[in-house]
C-alpha positions in Angstrom: -30.5 177.9 240.4 -33.4 179.1 238.3 -33.9 177.8 234.7 -32.8 180.3 232.0 -34.4 179.9 228.6 -33.1 181.5 225.4 -35.6 182.0 222.6 -33.6 182.6 219.4 -35.6 184.8 217.1 -32.9 186.0 214.8 -30.7 183.1 213.8 -27.8 185.6 213.6 -24.1 184.9 213.7 -23.5 182.2 216.3 -20.0 183.6 217.0 -21.5 186.9 218.1 -24.7 185.6 219.7 -24.6 185.8 223.4 -27.7 183.6 223.6 -25.8 180.8 221.9 -22.8 181.4 224.1 -25.0 181.1 227.2 -26.2 177.8 225.9 -22.7 176.6 225.1 -21.6 177.3 228.6 -24.7 175.8 230.3 -25.9 179.2 231.4 -29.2 178.8 229.4 -31.2 176.4 227.4 -32.5 177.1 223.9 -36.4 176.8 223.5 -39.0 177.9 221.0 -41.5 180.6 221.8 -43.9 177.8 222.8 -41.2 176.2 224.9 -41.2 178.9 227.5 -43.1 177.5 230.5 -46.3 179.1 231.7 -45.6 181.5 234.5 -42.0 182.1 233.5 -40.6 185.7 233.5 -39.9 186.9 230.0 -37.4 189.8 229.6 -39.0 192.1 227.1 -38.6 195.7 226.2 -42.3 195.7 225.8 -43.0 194.3 229.3 -45.9 195.8 231.2 -44.1 195.9 234.5 -40.5 196.6 235.5 -38.4 193.7 236.9 -37.9 194.0 240.6 -36.6 191.8 243.6 -40.3 190.9 244.2 -40.1 188.7 241.0 -37.6 186.3 242.6 -40.3 183.9 243.8 -42.0 184.0 240.3 -38.6 183.3 238.7 -38.6 179.8 240.0 -40.5 178.9 236.8 -37.6 180.3 234.9 -36.4 183.5 233.1 -36.5 183.7 229.3 -34.7 186.1 227.1 -35.8 186.9 223.6 -32.5 186.7 221.6 -33.0 189.2 218.7 -31.4 192.3 217.4 -32.6 195.7 218.6 -33.5 196.6 214.9 -36.2 193.9 215.1 -37.6 194.6 218.5 -41.0 195.7 217.2 -41.4 192.1 215.8 -41.5 190.5 219.3 -43.9 187.6 219.3 -47.0 187.6 221.4 -46.6 185.2 224.3 -49.4 183.9 226.5 -49.3 182.7 230.1 -45.9 184.4 230.9 -44.9 187.4 232.9 -43.4 190.1 230.7 -40.9 192.2 232.5 -38.8 195.1 231.3 -35.4 195.8 232.7 -34.8 199.2 234.4 -32.3 201.8 233.1 -28.9 200.1 232.8 -25.9 200.8 230.5 -24.5 198.2 228.1 -20.9 197.2 228.4 -20.8 194.9 225.4 -18.5 196.0 222.5 -21.4 196.8 220.2 -23.5 199.0 222.4 -21.1 200.1 225.1 -22.5 202.9 227.2 -25.9 202.9 225.6 -28.8 202.8 228.0 -31.3 199.9 227.5 -29.3 198.4 224.7 -28.2 195.3 226.6 -27.4 192.1 224.8 -29.2 188.8 225.9 -26.5 187.8 228.3 -26.4 191.3 229.9 -30.2 191.2 230.3 -30.1 187.8 232.0 -27.1 188.9 234.2 -28.9 192.1 235.2 -32.1 190.1 236.0 -30.3 187.6 238.2 -28.5 190.4 240.1 -31.7 192.4 240.6 -33.6 189.4 241.9 -30.7 188.4 244.2 -29.5 185.2 242.4 -25.8 186.2 242.9 -24.3 182.7 242.7 -25.9 182.1 239.3 -24.9 185.6 238.2 -21.3 184.9 239.2 -21.2 182.1 236.6 -21.4 184.7 233.8 -18.1 186.5 234.9 -15.5 184.1 233.4 -17.6 183.4 230.3 -18.2 187.0 229.1 -15.2 189.3 229.3 -17.4 192.4 229.5 -19.5 191.0 232.5 -17.3 192.4 235.3 -17.3 195.8 233.6 -21.1 195.6 233.3 -21.4 195.1 237.0 -19.0 197.9 237.7 -20.6 200.3 235.3 -24.0 199.7 236.7 -23.1 198.9 240.3 -24.9 201.8 242.2 -28.1 201.2 240.1 -28.0 197.5 240.5 -27.6 197.8 244.3 -30.4 200.3 244.5 -32.8 198.2 242.3 -32.1 195.0 244.3 -32.8 196.8 247.6 -36.2 198.0 246.3 -39.4 196.6 247.7 -41.2 196.2 244.4 -41.6 197.4 240.8 -43.0 200.8 241.8 -39.8 201.6 243.9 -37.5 200.3 241.1 -39.3 202.5 238.7 -39.0 205.5 241.1 -35.3 204.8 241.5 -34.8 204.6 237.7 -36.8 207.8 237.1 -34.9 209.7 239.8 -31.6 208.6 238.3 -32.6 209.6 234.8 -33.8 213.0 236.0 -30.5 213.6 237.8 -28.4 212.9 234.7 -30.7 215.1 232.6 -30.2 218.0 235.0 -26.4 217.6 234.6 
């Protein structure tokens, strides 16, 4: 199991916060921005590289999610010594953003990253804790399988772009 860190940047409603729920069920640990260890992967919409299975070895230092609302995404803190990774195209299955691309909540982001990097046993721990988790996997199954079979970030990006192009043509 790899360490999962939750950086709470909103302080929003704890009943709706998937980051706090990950903590409650032992799926993640709350840390400050400075508490994310050097070399850890930070899931960020502003990541300079797309997450791929090639990141699995680097993930041994941990995966951190920035728990904040999408309306505040431009206020993401600058972090040094970490690997910023953005997630590829996936659809949200949470009740707030169902069906919206790239609008994942914190738990969906961590779940997706675990599946893409091949940490299936750890990802399975999310299924009984989040009622939308099985639907998230089903909704994104073909993309998740393609991403996790990719050799690296360039191939993940190609798969994503090919998929987006195919749905635009339809």
